[in-house]
A tleap script that builds the chain and sets N, CA, C and O, in Angstrom:
source leaprc.protein.ff14SB
mol = sequence {
  NMET LYS GLY GLN ARG GLY LYS LYS ALA LYS
  TYR VAL LYS TYR ALA GLU LYS GLY LEU VAL
  LYS ASP GLY VAL TRP LYS LYS ILE LEU GLN
  SER TYR PRO THR THR LEU ILE LYS THR ILE
  ARG GLN ARG LEU ILE ALA GLU ILE PRO ASN
  LEU ASN GLU LYS PHE ASN THR ASN SER ARG
  TYR PHE GLY TYR TYR THR LYS SER ASN GLU
  ASP ARG LEU TYR ILE TYR VAL GLN ARG GLU
  LYS LEU VAL VAL ASP LEU CYS ILE GLN ALA
  ASP LEU LYS ASP ALA LEU SER ASP GLN GLY
  PHE GLN VAL ARG PRO ARG ASP ASN PHE GLN
  ALA LYS HIE GLY TRP LEU THR GLY TRP GLN
  ILE PRO GLN SER THR THR ASN ILE ASP PHE
  ILE VAL SER CYS LEU PHE LYS ALA TRP GLU
  ARG ASN CLEU
}
set mol.1.N position { -32.617 51.366 21.432 }
set mol.1.CA position { -31.608 52.194 20.786 }
set mol.1.C position { -30.492 52.434 21.777 }
set mol.1.O position { -30.737 52.926 22.878 }
set mol.2.N position { -29.292 52.099 21.412 }
set mol.2.CA position { -28.144 52.302 22.276 }
set mol.2.C position { -27.793 53.776 22.359 }
set mol.2.O position { -27.970 54.526 21.398 }
set mol.3.N position { -27.300 54.177 23.504 }
set mol.3.CA position { -26.867 55.558 23.672 }
set mol.3.C position { -28.015 56.532 23.851 }
set mol.3.O position { -27.822 57.742 23.737 }
set mol.4.N position { -29.202 56.024 24.130 }
set mol.4.CA position { -30.372 56.896 24.301 }
set mol.4.C position { -30.181 57.763 25.530 }
set mol.4.O position { -29.743 57.298 26.582 }
set mol.5.N position { -30.521 59.043 25.371 }
set mol.5.CA position { -30.488 59.963 26.496 }
set mol.5.C position { -31.854 59.953 27.153 }
set mol.5.O position { -32.873 60.011 26.464 }
set mol.6.N position { -31.889 59.881 28.462 }
set mol.6.CA position { -33.150 59.996 29.178 }
set mol.6.C position { -34.032 58.776 29.026 }
set mol.6.O position { -33.603 57.732 28.535 }
set mol.7.N position { -35.267 58.928 29.454 }
set mol.7.CA position { -36.255 57.862 29.443 }
set mol.7.C position { -36.806 57.653 28.030 }
set mol.7.O position { -37.061 58.618 27.309 }
set mol.8.N position { -36.984 56.409 27.646 }
set mol.8.CA position { -37.527 56.102 26.332 }
set mol.8.C position { -39.013 56.450 26.299 }
set mol.8.O position { -39.765 56.065 27.195 }
set mol.9.N position { -39.428 57.168 25.279 }
set mol.9.CA position { -40.815 57.602 25.156 }
set mol.9.C position { -41.733 56.407 24.912 }
set mol.9.O position { -41.390 55.489 24.168 }
set mol.10.N position { -42.886 56.431 25.539 }
set mol.10.CA position { -43.841 55.317 25.476 }
set mol.10.C position { -44.344 55.053 24.062 }
set mol.10.O position { -44.492 53.896 23.668 }
set mol.11.N position { -44.607 56.099 23.301 }
set mol.11.CA position { -45.227 55.945 21.991 }
set mol.11.C position { -44.254 56.014 20.823 }
set mol.11.O position { -44.671 55.953 19.666 }
set mol.12.N position { -42.976 56.140 21.108 }
set mol.12.CA position { -42.000 56.297 20.033 }
set mol.12.C position { -41.389 54.949 19.682 }
set mol.12.O position { -40.870 54.237 20.540 }
set mol.13.N position { -41.465 54.617 18.387 }
set mol.13.CA position { -40.885 53.376 17.861 }
set mol.13.C position { -39.654 53.754 17.038 }
set mol.13.O position { -39.727 54.589 16.137 }
set mol.14.N position { -38.535 53.132 17.360 }
set mol.14.CA position { -37.264 53.449 16.709 }
set mol.14.C position { -36.871 52.360 15.721 }
set mol.14.O position { -37.093 51.174 15.963 }
set mol.15.N position { -36.290 52.777 14.614 }
set mol.15.CA position { -35.667 51.825 13.697 }
set mol.15.C position { -34.278 51.537 14.239 }
set mol.15.O position { -33.587 52.448 14.696 }
set mol.16.N position { -33.870 50.297 14.193 }
set mol.16.CA position { -32.500 49.970 14.601 }
set mol.16.C position { -31.496 50.666 13.680 }
set mol.16.O position { -30.455 51.160 14.112 }
set mol.17.N position { -31.853 50.683 12.399 }
set mol.17.CA position { -31.022 51.331 11.384 }
set mol.17.C position { -31.950 51.676 10.222 }
set mol.17.O position { -32.746 50.841 9.793 }
set mol.18.N position { -31.851 52.884 9.721 }
set mol.18.CA position { -32.666 53.258 8.572 }
set mol.18.C position { -34.072 53.661 8.963 }
set mol.18.O position { -34.278 54.366 9.950 }
set mol.19.N position { -35.047 53.203 8.173 }
set mol.19.CA position { -36.438 53.590 8.362 }
set mol.19.C position { -37.201 52.607 9.239 }
set mol.19.O position { -36.885 51.418 9.283 }
set mol.20.N position { -38.200 53.116 9.928 }
set mol.20.CA position { -39.115 52.294 10.708 }
set mol.20.C position { -39.876 51.395 9.733 }
set mol.20.O position { -40.247 51.833 8.644 }
set mol.21.N position { -40.104 50.163 10.116 }
set mol.21.CA position { -40.837 49.222 9.259 }
set mol.21.C position { -42.244 49.755 8.974 }
set mol.21.O position { -42.884 50.351 9.840 }
set mol.22.N position { -42.707 49.530 7.751 }
set mol.22.CA position { -44.016 50.030 7.331 }
set mol.22.C position { -45.145 49.578 8.262 }
set mol.22.O position { -46.083 50.337 8.505 }
set mol.23.N position { -45.066 48.372 8.775 }
set mol.23.CA position { -46.108 47.859 9.652 }
set mol.23.C position { -46.281 48.668 10.934 }
set mol.23.O position { -47.345 48.622 11.553 }
set mol.24.N position { -45.259 49.400 11.335 }
set mol.24.CA position { -45.319 50.202 12.557 }
set mol.24.C position { -46.205 51.429 12.368 }
set mol.24.O position { -46.938 51.810 13.281 }
set mol.25.N position { -46.143 52.048 11.198 }
set mol.25.CA position { -46.868 53.302 10.989 }
set mol.25.C position { -48.102 53.184 10.091 }
set mol.25.O position { -49.013 54.004 10.207 }
set mol.26.N position { -48.158 52.204 9.211 }
set mol.26.CA position { -49.255 52.133 8.238 }
set mol.26.C position { -50.629 51.988 8.901 }
set mol.26.O position { -51.595 52.604 8.452 }
set mol.27.N position { -50.727 51.191 9.950 }
set mol.27.CA position { -52.020 51.019 10.613 }
set mol.27.C position { -52.462 52.326 11.279 }
set mol.27.O position { -53.639 52.683 11.226 }
set mol.28.N position { -51.531 53.031 11.898 }
set mol.28.CA position { -51.830 54.294 12.570 }
set mol.28.C position { -52.300 55.344 11.550 }
set mol.28.O position { -53.184 56.150 11.839 }
set mol.29.N position { -51.701 55.319 10.369 }
set mol.29.CA position { -51.996 56.324 9.339 }
set mol.29.C position { -52.935 55.797 8.245 }
set mol.29.O position { -53.001 56.378 7.162 }
set mol.30.N position { -53.652 54.718 8.511 }
set mol.30.CA position { -54.472 54.094 7.460 }
set mol.30.C position { -55.557 55.006 6.892 }
set mol.30.O position { -55.965 54.825 5.745 }
set mol.31.N position { -56.029 55.974 7.662 }
set mol.31.CA position { -57.065 56.871 7.139 }
set mol.31.C position { -56.483 58.227 6.716 }
set mol.31.O position { -57.225 59.189 6.517 }
set mol.32.N position { -55.172 58.296 6.583 }
set mol.32.CA position { -54.487 59.525 6.173 }
set mol.32.C position { -53.873 59.325 4.790 }
set mol.32.O position { -53.523 58.203 4.426 }
set mol.33.N position { -53.739 60.404 4.016 }
set mol.33.CA position { -52.979 60.281 2.770 }
set mol.33.C position { -51.509 60.001 3.119 }
set mol.33.O position { -50.955 60.644 4.010 }
set mol.34.N position { -50.889 59.068 2.436 }
set mol.34.CA position { -49.495 58.733 2.770 }
set mol.34.C position { -48.540 58.814 1.583 }
set mol.34.O position { -47.350 58.541 1.742 }
set mol.35.N position { -49.019 59.175 0.421 }
set mol.35.CA position { -48.154 59.221 -0.755 }
set mol.35.C position { -46.995 60.197 -0.548 }
set mol.35.O position { -45.848 59.862 -0.843 }
set mol.36.N position { -47.279 61.383 -0.050 }
set mol.36.CA position { -46.244 62.399 0.137 }
set mol.36.C position { -45.217 61.968 1.176 }
set mol.36.O position { -44.016 62.084 0.932 }
set mol.37.N position { -45.658 61.478 2.320 }
set mol.37.CA position { -44.701 61.073 3.360 }
set mol.37.C position { -43.871 59.876 2.893 }
set mol.37.O position { -42.686 59.793 3.213 }
set mol.38.N position { -44.463 58.961 2.151 }
set mol.38.CA position { -43.697 57.818 1.626 }
set mol.38.C position { -42.598 58.300 0.682 }
set mol.38.O position { -41.464 57.827 0.750 }
set mol.39.N position { -42.936 59.233 -0.190 }
set mol.39.CA position { -41.956 59.769 -1.133 }
set mol.39.C position { -40.826 60.473 -0.389 }
set mol.39.O position { -39.653 60.261 -0.695 }
set mol.40.N position { -41.167 61.295 0.570 }
set mol.40.CA position { -40.152 62.009 1.347 }
set mol.40.C position { -39.249 61.032 2.090 }
set mol.40.O position { -38.028 61.189 2.081 }
set mol.41.N position { -39.836 60.026 2.733 }
set mol.41.CA position { -39.042 59.033 3.469 }
set mol.41.C position { -38.032 58.344 2.552 }
set mol.41.O position { -36.869 58.177 2.919 }
set mol.42.N position { -38.477 57.946 1.360 }
set mol.42.CA position { -37.586 57.249 0.435 }
set mol.42.C position { -36.456 58.151 -0.065 }
set mol.42.O position { -35.321 57.703 -0.225 }
set mol.43.N position { -36.770 59.407 -0.309 }
set mol.43.CA position { -35.735 60.348 -0.756 }
set mol.43.C position { -34.715 60.609 0.356 }
set mol.43.O position { -33.515 60.685 0.092 }
set mol.44.N position { -35.185 60.744 1.585 }
set mol.44.CA position { -34.274 60.988 2.707 }
set mol.44.C position { -33.318 59.812 2.901 }
set mol.44.O position { -32.108 60.009 3.016 }
set mol.45.N position { -33.849 58.599 2.938 }
set mol.45.CA position { -32.995 57.427 3.188 }
set mol.45.C position { -32.007 57.206 2.045 }
set mol.45.O position { -30.905 56.704 2.268 }
set mol.46.N position { -32.392 57.574 0.829 }
set mol.46.CA position { -31.503 57.395 -0.327 }
set mol.46.C position { -30.349 58.396 -0.325 }
set mol.46.O position { -29.283 58.107 -0.869 }
set mol.47.N position { -30.545 59.564 0.277 }
set mol.47.CA position { -29.562 60.644 0.161 }
set mol.47.C position { -28.763 60.962 1.423 }
set mol.47.O position { -27.700 61.575 1.331 }
set mol.48.N position { -29.243 60.566 2.581 }
set mol.48.CA position { -28.570 60.958 3.823 }
set mol.48.C position { -27.911 59.734 4.459 }
set mol.48.O position { -28.596 58.817 4.910 }
set mol.49.N position { -26.582 59.728 4.489 }
set mol.49.CA position { -25.868 58.590 5.075 }
set mol.49.C position { -26.198 58.439 6.564 }
set mol.49.O position { -26.325 59.422 7.294 }
set mol.50.N position { -26.332 57.189 6.987 }
set mol.50.CA position { -26.545 56.853 8.400 }
set mol.50.C position { -27.832 57.429 8.991 }
set mol.50.O position { -27.913 57.650 10.199 }
set mol.51.N position { -28.822 57.670 8.159 }
set mol.51.CA position { -30.095 58.212 8.626 }
set mol.51.C position { -30.854 57.165 9.432 }
set mol.51.O position { -30.889 55.988 9.074 }
set mol.52.N position { -31.453 57.613 10.517 }
set mol.52.CA position { -32.336 56.767 11.315 }
set mol.52.C position { -33.654 57.497 11.514 }
set mol.52.O position { -33.713 58.726 11.549 }
set mol.53.N position { -34.708 56.704 11.645 }
set mol.53.CA position { -36.042 57.249 11.759 }
set mol.53.C position { -36.702 56.726 13.033 }
set mol.53.O position { -36.420 55.621 13.497 }
set mol.54.N position { -37.583 57.550 13.579 }
set mol.54.CA position { -38.452 57.119 14.663 }
set mol.54.C position { -39.861 57.579 14.310 }
set mol.54.O position { -40.046 58.519 13.537 }
set mol.55.N position { -40.852 56.900 14.888 }
set mol.55.CA position { -42.240 57.258 14.629 }
set mol.55.C position { -42.994 57.273 15.940 }
set mol.55.O position { -42.939 56.316 16.713 }
set mol.56.N position { -43.704 58.369 16.188 }
set mol.56.CA position { -44.524 58.484 17.381 }
set mol.56.C position { -45.947 58.073 17.007 }
set mol.56.O position { -46.613 58.746 16.221 }
set mol.57.N position { -46.401 56.963 17.578 }
set mol.57.CA position { -47.706 56.412 17.232 }
set mol.57.C position { -48.855 57.239 17.804 }
set mol.57.O position { -49.985 57.126 17.329 }
set mol.58.N position { -48.590 58.056 18.801 }
set mol.58.CA position { -49.626 58.888 19.409 }
set mol.58.C position { -49.759 60.231 18.691 }
set mol.58.O position { -50.865 60.640 18.336 }
set mol.59.N position { -48.647 60.909 18.480 }
set mol.59.CA position { -48.660 62.235 17.843 }
set mol.59.C position { -48.549 62.165 16.326 }
set mol.59.O position { -48.651 63.191 15.654 }
set mol.60.N position { -48.344 60.993 15.787 }
set mol.60.CA position { -48.230 60.772 14.343 }
set mol.60.C position { -47.139 61.627 13.713 }
set mol.60.O position { -47.381 62.348 12.745 }
set mol.61.N position { -45.941 61.540 14.269 }
set mol.61.CA position { -44.829 62.237 13.622 }
set mol.61.C position { -43.675 61.281 13.387 }
set mol.61.O position { -43.458 60.324 14.131 }
set mol.62.N position { -42.942 61.580 12.322 }
set mol.62.CA position { -41.687 60.902 12.021 }
set mol.62.C position { -40.567 61.829 12.460 }
set mol.62.O position { -40.627 63.035 12.220 }
set mol.63.N position { -39.549 61.275 13.099 }
set mol.63.CA position { -38.380 62.051 13.486 }
set mol.63.C position { -37.154 61.448 12.841 }
set mol.63.O position { -37.074 60.235 12.652 }
set mol.64.N position { -36.194 62.299 12.502 }
set mol.64.CA position { -34.993 61.850 11.794 }
set mol.64.C position { -33.738 62.349 12.476 }
set mol.64.O position { -33.673 63.484 12.948 }
set mol.65.N position { -32.729 61.467 12.518 }
set mol.65.CA position { -31.452 61.775 13.144 }
set mol.65.C position { -30.400 60.870 12.515 }
set mol.65.O position { -30.722 59.896 11.835 }
set mol.66.N position { -29.152 61.208 12.752 }
set mol.66.CA position { -28.059 60.370 12.256 }
set mol.66.C position { -27.300 59.801 13.454 }
set mol.66.O position { -27.807 59.822 14.576 }
set mol.67.N position { -26.115 59.305 13.229 }
set mol.67.CA position { -25.347 58.623 14.271 }
set mol.67.C position { -25.156 59.439 15.539 }
set mol.67.O position { -25.067 58.876 16.630 }
set mol.68.N position { -25.092 60.739 15.413 }
set mol.68.CA position { -24.852 61.578 16.587 }
set mol.68.C position { -26.065 61.621 17.520 }
set mol.68.O position { -25.992 62.195 18.607 }
set mol.69.N position { -27.184 61.014 17.094 }
set mol.69.CA position { -28.431 60.995 17.864 }
set mol.69.C position { -29.048 62.369 18.041 }
set mol.69.O position { -29.934 62.541 18.878 }
set mol.70.N position { -28.605 63.339 17.280 }
set mol.70.CA position { -29.203 64.668 17.356 }
set mol.70.C position { -30.341 64.751 16.349 }
set mol.70.O position { -30.137 64.575 15.148 }
set mol.71.N position { -31.537 65.021 16.852 }
set mol.71.CA position { -32.682 65.164 15.970 }
set mol.71.C position { -32.455 66.346 15.032 }
set mol.71.O position { -31.901 67.373 15.424 }
set mol.72.N position { -32.896 66.179 13.784 }
set mol.72.CA position { -32.744 67.223 12.773 }
set mol.72.C position { -34.047 67.585 12.082 }
set mol.72.O position { -34.150 68.634 11.446 }
set mol.73.N position { -35.046 66.712 12.208 }
set mol.73.CA position { -36.264 66.907 11.432 }
set mol.73.C position { -37.417 66.148 12.081 }
set mol.73.O position { -37.264 65.000 12.497 }
set mol.74.N position { -38.571 66.806 12.160 }
set mol.74.CA position { -39.818 66.161 12.562 }
set mol.74.C position { -40.859 66.458 11.489 }
set mol.74.O position { -40.981 67.591 11.022 }
set mol.75.N position { -41.602 65.432 11.106 }
set mol.75.CA position { -42.691 65.604 10.143 }
set mol.75.C position { -43.963 65.050 10.776 }
set mol.75.O position { -44.096 63.846 10.997 }
set mol.76.N position { -44.891 65.957 11.063 }
set mol.76.CA position { -46.175 65.592 11.658 }
set mol.76.C position { -47.177 65.352 10.536 }
set mol.76.O position { -47.366 66.212 9.675 }
set mol.77.N position { -47.812 64.203 10.542 }
set mol.77.CA position { -48.754 63.843 9.494 }
set mol.77.C position { -50.165 64.235 9.937 }
set mol.77.O position { -50.656 63.794 10.977 }
set mol.78.N position { -50.796 65.070 9.124 }
set mol.78.CA position { -52.188 65.454 9.326 }
set mol.78.C position { -52.955 65.134 8.046 }
set mol.78.O position { -52.351 64.897 7.001 }
set mol.79.N position { -54.259 65.126 8.125 }
set mol.79.CA position { -55.060 64.730 6.957 }
set mol.79.C position { -54.847 65.649 5.751 }
set mol.79.O position { -54.713 65.169 4.625 }
set mol.80.N position { -54.816 66.937 5.973 }
set mol.80.CA position { -54.711 67.903 4.876 }
set mol.80.C position { -53.283 68.318 4.556 }
set mol.80.O position { -53.008 68.828 3.470 }
set mol.81.N position { -52.377 68.099 5.502 }
set mol.81.CA position { -51.010 68.611 5.313 }
set mol.81.C position { -50.015 67.862 6.176 }
set mol.81.O position { -50.374 67.108 7.080 }
set mol.82.N position { -48.744 68.100 5.861 }
set mol.82.CA position { -47.648 67.722 6.740 }
set mol.82.C position { -47.187 69.004 7.416 }
set mol.82.O position { -47.172 70.062 6.787 }
set mol.83.N position { -46.816 68.925 8.671 }
set mol.83.CA position { -46.254 70.069 9.381 }
set mol.83.C position { -44.835 69.685 9.752 }
set mol.83.O position { -44.600 68.657 10.387 }
set mol.84.N position { -43.882 70.535 9.343 }
set mol.84.CA position { -42.470 70.209 9.483 }
set mol.84.C position { -41.787 71.155 10.460 }
set mol.84.O position { -41.939 72.375 10.388 }
set mol.85.N position { -41.029 70.554 11.377 }
set mol.85.CA position { -40.091 71.285 12.224 }
set mol.85.C position { -38.709 70.850 11.757 }
set mol.85.O position { -38.385 69.663 11.761 }
set mol.86.N position { -37.908 71.814 11.358 }
set mol.86.CA position { -36.677 71.533 10.637 }
set mol.86.C position { -35.507 72.290 11.235 }
set mol.86.O position { -35.615 73.482 11.525 }
set mol.87.N position { -34.413 71.619 11.415 }
set mol.87.CA position { -33.223 72.220 12.005 }
set mol.87.C position { -32.462 73.043 10.954 }
set mol.87.O position { -31.362 72.692 10.528 }
set mol.88.N position { -33.096 74.149 10.560 }
set mol.88.CA position { -32.467 75.122 9.672 }
set mol.88.C position { -32.795 76.504 10.206 }
set mol.88.O position { -33.641 76.643 11.089 }
set mol.89.N position { -32.146 77.508 9.692 }
set mol.89.CA position { -32.378 78.866 10.160 }
set mol.89.C position { -33.841 79.264 9.950 }
set mol.89.O position { -34.403 79.072 8.871 }
set mol.90.N position { -34.432 79.811 10.983 }
set mol.90.CA position { -35.829 80.231 10.904 }
set mol.90.C position { -36.031 81.335 9.871 }
set mol.90.O position { -37.150 81.537 9.399 }
set mol.91.N position { -34.960 82.053 9.511 }
set mol.91.CA position { -35.118 83.131 8.536 }
set mol.91.C position { -35.298 82.621 7.102 }
set mol.91.O position { -35.463 83.425 6.184 }
set mol.92.N position { -35.271 81.314 6.899 }
set mol.92.CA position { -35.558 80.747 5.577 }
set mol.92.C position { -37.060 80.705 5.307 }
set mol.92.O position { -37.506 80.228 4.263 }
set mol.93.N position { -37.822 81.208 6.259 }
set mol.93.CA position { -39.280 81.279 6.117 }
set mol.93.C position { -39.671 82.021 4.842 }
set mol.93.O position { -40.623 81.626 4.169 }
set mol.94.N position { -38.952 83.090 4.501 }
set mol.94.CA position { -39.273 83.883 3.313 }
set mol.94.C position { -39.130 83.060 2.032 }
set mol.94.O position { -39.952 83.172 1.122 }
set mol.95.N position { -38.087 82.235 1.964 }
set mol.95.CA position { -37.889 81.394 0.776 }
set mol.95.C position { -39.040 80.398 0.622 }
set mol.95.O position { -39.471 80.113 -0.495 }
set mol.96.N position { -39.531 79.877 1.728 }
set mol.96.CA position { -40.661 78.948 1.677 }
set mol.96.C position { -41.930 79.670 1.258 }
set mol.96.O position { -42.718 79.153 0.465 }
set mol.97.N position { -42.122 80.867 1.793 }
set mol.97.CA position { -43.296 81.673 1.418 }
set mol.97.C position { -43.271 82.007 -0.062 }
set mol.97.O position { -44.308 81.997 -0.726 }
set mol.98.N position { -42.079 82.305 -0.579 }
set mol.98.CA position { -41.941 82.616 -2.005 }
set mol.98.C position { -42.362 81.436 -2.890 }
set mol.98.O position { -42.777 81.625 -4.033 }
set mol.99.N position { -42.250 80.233 -2.355 }
set mol.99.CA position { -42.651 79.030 -3.095 }
set mol.99.C position { -44.118 78.669 -2.844 }
set mol.99.O position { -44.600 77.644 -3.324 }
set mol.100.N position { -44.822 79.516 -2.091 }
set mol.100.CA position { -46.244 79.305 -1.868 }
set mol.100.C position { -46.598 78.522 -0.615 }
set mol.100.O position { -47.761 78.170 -0.422 }
set mol.101.N position { -45.628 78.242 0.238 }
set mol.101.CA position { -45.892 77.497 1.466 }
set mol.101.C position { -46.190 78.446 2.619 }
set mol.101.O position { -45.692 79.571 2.656 }
set mol.102.N position { -47.006 77.982 3.558 }
set mol.102.CA position { -47.253 78.736 4.780 }
set mol.102.C position { -46.320 78.235 5.863 }
set mol.102.O position { -46.025 77.043 5.947 }
set mol.103.N position { -45.860 79.160 6.691 }
set mol.103.CA position { -45.070 78.802 7.863 }
set mol.103.C position { -45.742 79.466 9.054 }
set mol.103.O position { -45.854 80.690 9.126 }
set mol.104.N position { -46.181 78.640 9.976 }
set mol.104.CA position { -46.798 79.134 11.212 }
set mol.104.C position { -45.930 78.663 12.366 }
set mol.104.O position { -46.126 77.568 12.893 }
set mol.105.N position { -44.957 79.503 12.764 }
set mol.105.CA position { -44.011 79.094 13.813 }
set mol.105.C position { -44.735 78.600 15.066 }
set mol.105.O position { -45.764 79.136 15.477 }
set mol.106.N position { -44.156 77.565 15.647 }
set mol.106.CA position { -44.719 76.955 16.840 }
set mol.106.C position { -43.890 77.371 18.050 }
set mol.106.O position { -42.718 77.722 17.912 }
set mol.107.N position { -44.477 77.334 19.202 }
set mol.107.CA position { -43.776 77.642 20.439 }
set mol.107.C position { -43.425 76.312 21.107 }
set mol.107.O position { -44.112 75.856 22.021 }
set mol.108.N position { -42.345 75.706 20.628 }
set mol.108.CA position { -41.948 74.419 21.185 }
set mol.108.C position { -40.433 74.389 21.419 }
set mol.108.O position { -39.737 75.374 21.175 }
set mol.109.N position { -39.949 73.272 21.883 }
set mol.109.CA position { -38.534 73.099 22.203 }
set mol.109.C position { -37.653 73.428 20.991 }
set mol.109.O position { -36.637 74.111 21.120 }
set mol.110.N position { -38.054 72.936 19.820 }
set mol.110.CA position { -37.255 73.149 18.616 }
set mol.110.C position { -37.188 74.632 18.257 }
set mol.110.O position { -36.121 75.129 17.896 }
set mol.111.N position { -38.294 75.334 18.349 }
set mol.111.CA position { -38.304 76.768 18.036 }
set mol.111.C position { -37.382 77.530 18.977 }
set mol.111.O position { -36.699 78.465 18.559 }
set mol.112.N position { -37.361 77.140 20.226 }
set mol.112.CA position { -36.507 77.808 21.216 }
set mol.112.C position { -35.019 77.557 20.952 }
set mol.112.O position { -34.158 78.263 21.478 }
set mol.113.N position { -34.731 76.549 20.136 }
set mol.113.CA position { -33.346 76.236 19.777 }
set mol.113.C position { -32.998 76.643 18.344 }
set mol.113.O position { -32.042 76.136 17.757 }
set mol.114.N position { -33.786 77.564 17.794 }
set mol.114.CA position { -33.444 78.158 16.514 }
set mol.114.C position { -33.907 77.420 15.274 }
set mol.114.O position { -33.491 77.759 14.166 }
set mol.115.N position { -34.757 76.419 15.432 }
set mol.115.CA position { -35.258 75.691 14.276 }
set mol.115.C position { -36.346 76.484 13.564 }
set mol.115.O position { -36.995 77.348 14.154 }
set mol.116.N position { -36.528 76.177 12.297 }
set mol.116.CA position { -37.704 76.646 11.573 }
set mol.116.C position { -38.819 75.655 11.913 }
set mol.116.O position { -38.685 74.455 11.675 }
set mol.117.N position { -39.906 76.160 12.463 }
set mol.117.CA position { -41.001 75.272 12.863 }
set mol.117.C position { -42.306 75.698 12.193 }
set mol.117.O position { -42.484 76.857 11.817 }
set mol.118.N position { -43.201 74.743 12.056 }
set mol.118.CA position { -44.534 75.043 11.550 }
set mol.118.C position { -44.650 75.214 10.048 }
set mol.118.O position { -45.582 75.858 9.566 }
set mol.119.N position { -43.700 74.637 9.292 }
set mol.119.CA position { -43.785 74.678 7.834 }
set mol.119.C position { -44.914 73.741 7.411 }
set mol.119.O position { -44.878 72.547 7.707 }
set mol.120.N position { -45.900 74.274 6.729 }
set mol.120.CA position { -47.066 73.495 6.339 }
set mol.120.C position { -46.990 73.122 4.861 }
set mol.120.O position { -46.892 73.980 3.984 }
set mol.121.N position { -47.039 71.829 4.618 }
set mol.121.CA position { -46.936 71.306 3.261 }
set mol.121.C position { -48.242 70.585 2.935 }
set mol.121.O position { -48.526 69.537 3.514 }
set mol.122.N position { -49.038 71.131 2.016 }
set mol.122.CA position { -50.296 70.463 1.664 }
set mol.122.C position { -50.045 69.041 1.142 }
set mol.122.O position { -49.074 68.798 0.425 }
set mol.123.N position { -50.917 68.121 1.504 }
set mol.123.CA position { -50.782 66.736 1.030 }
set mol.123.C position { -50.809 66.666 -0.496 }
set mol.123.O position { -50.275 65.724 -1.083 }
set mol.124.N position { -51.421 67.647 -1.135 }
set mol.124.CA position { -51.566 67.644 -2.592 }
set mol.124.C position { -50.382 68.253 -3.332 }
set mol.124.O position { -50.404 68.328 -4.560 }
set mol.125.N position { -49.364 68.683 -2.625 }
set mol.125.CA position { -48.244 69.365 -3.280 }
set mol.125.C position { -47.535 68.454 -4.280 }
set mol.125.O position { -47.493 67.234 -4.122 }
set mol.126.N position { -46.982 69.086 -5.308 }
set mol.126.CA position { -46.212 68.334 -6.305 }
set mol.126.C position { -44.770 68.842 -6.375 }
set mol.126.O position { -43.986 68.377 -7.202 }
set mol.127.N position { -44.429 69.780 -5.521 }
set mol.127.CA position { -43.110 70.409 -5.531 }
set mol.127.C position { -42.114 69.607 -4.678 }
set mol.127.O position { -41.440 70.164 -3.812 }
set mol.128.N position { -42.032 68.306 -4.934 }
set mol.128.CA position { -41.245 67.391 -4.098 }
set mol.128.C position { -39.755 67.735 -4.104 }
set mol.128.O position { -39.118 67.706 -3.052 }
set mol.129.N position { -39.195 68.058 -5.258 }
set mol.129.CA position { -37.758 68.347 -5.314 }
set mol.129.C position { -37.387 69.525 -4.428 }
set mol.129.O position { -36.378 69.474 -3.725 }
set mol.130.N position { -38.185 70.581 -4.451 }
set mol.130.CA position { -37.918 71.736 -3.595 }
set mol.130.C position { -38.025 71.354 -2.118 }
set mol.130.O position { -37.168 71.718 -1.313 }
set mol.131.N position { -39.071 70.628 -1.774 }
set mol.131.CA position { -39.285 70.217 -0.384 }
set mol.131.C position { -38.098 69.406 0.122 }
set mol.131.O position { -37.547 69.697 1.183 }
set mol.132.N position { -37.715 68.407 -0.628 }
set mol.132.CA position { -36.635 67.532 -0.195 }
set mol.132.C position { -35.313 68.301 -0.109 }
set mol.132.O position { -34.520 68.063 0.802 }
set mol.133.N position { -35.073 69.213 -1.040 }
set mol.133.CA position { -33.830 69.999 -0.963 }
set mol.133.C position { -33.794 70.828 0.322 }
set mol.133.O position { -32.729 71.007 0.913 }
set mol.134.N position { -34.931 71.327 0.751 }
set mol.134.CA position { -34.996 72.068 2.021 }
set mol.134.C position { -34.764 71.137 3.207 }
set mol.134.O position { -34.064 71.493 4.155 }
set mol.135.N position { -35.348 69.959 3.153 }
set mol.135.CA position { -35.172 69.008 4.250 }
set mol.135.C position { -33.717 68.593 4.407 }
set mol.135.O position { -33.230 68.430 5.526 }
set mol.136.N position { -33.023 68.424 3.287 }
set mol.136.CA position { -31.603 68.047 3.335 }
set mol.136.C position { -30.765 69.085 4.078 }
set mol.136.O position { -29.748 68.737 4.679 }
set mol.137.N position { -31.171 70.340 4.045 }
set mol.137.CA position { -30.427 71.416 4.692 }
set mol.137.C position { -30.268 71.199 6.201 }
set mol.137.O position { -29.348 71.744 6.811 }
set mol.138.N position { -31.155 70.411 6.797 }
set mol.138.CA position { -31.071 70.160 8.230 }
set mol.138.C position { -29.777 69.458 8.605 }
set mol.138.O position { -29.316 69.569 9.741 }
set mol.139.N position { -29.196 68.743 7.669 }
set mol.139.CA position { -27.941 68.032 7.966 }
set mol.139.C position { -26.723 68.876 7.604 }
set mol.139.O position { -25.590 68.444 7.819 }
set mol.140.N position { -26.935 70.048 7.071 }
set mol.140.CA position { -25.839 70.966 6.756 }
set mol.140.C position { -25.557 71.913 7.914 }
set mol.140.O position { -24.482 72.508 7.990 }
set mol.141.N position { -26.523 72.051 8.814 }
set mol.141.CA position { -26.410 73.033 9.900 }
set mol.141.C position { -25.792 72.399 11.132 }
set mol.141.O position { -26.190 71.309 11.542 }
set mol.142.N position { -24.840 73.066 11.711 }
set mol.142.CA position { -24.245 72.634 12.975 }
set mol.142.C position { -24.687 73.597 14.064 }
set mol.142.O position { -24.317 74.771 14.054 }
set mol.143.N position { -25.475 73.098 14.997 }
set mol.143.CA position { -25.948 73.969 16.090 }
set mol.143.C position { -24.913 74.027 17.181 }
set mol.143.O position { -25.116 74.704 18.189 }
savepdb mol mol.pdb
quit
């Protein structure tokens, strides 16, 4: 990836443009439910201009950024749920709770920079439109 800041992470695979090829992540996630993450990935790429994706094969997370190379979203894939760190105001936690989602803030780099972290989305959720509308908000915020 051109313009990369710092050392390239050992386990992170970058798409040159758009989404990481399925072969990069499918083997790593073969024993995990993937219907929800596949749907989210397709909705993101269809709606966000110049979106790029990376996948960490060790931590099993997808990261999203645009041309500015500023990360806006991380989605950690777990067997029972997705855990999302999102570049939106942390005070939107109440709106997520109102929709029945749990938010367990994490103590990480993103949280220290004002992100909403630890949004837990059950793999069985069917509220895709609401989820994706929240994810899109990460590209509306200028930090």
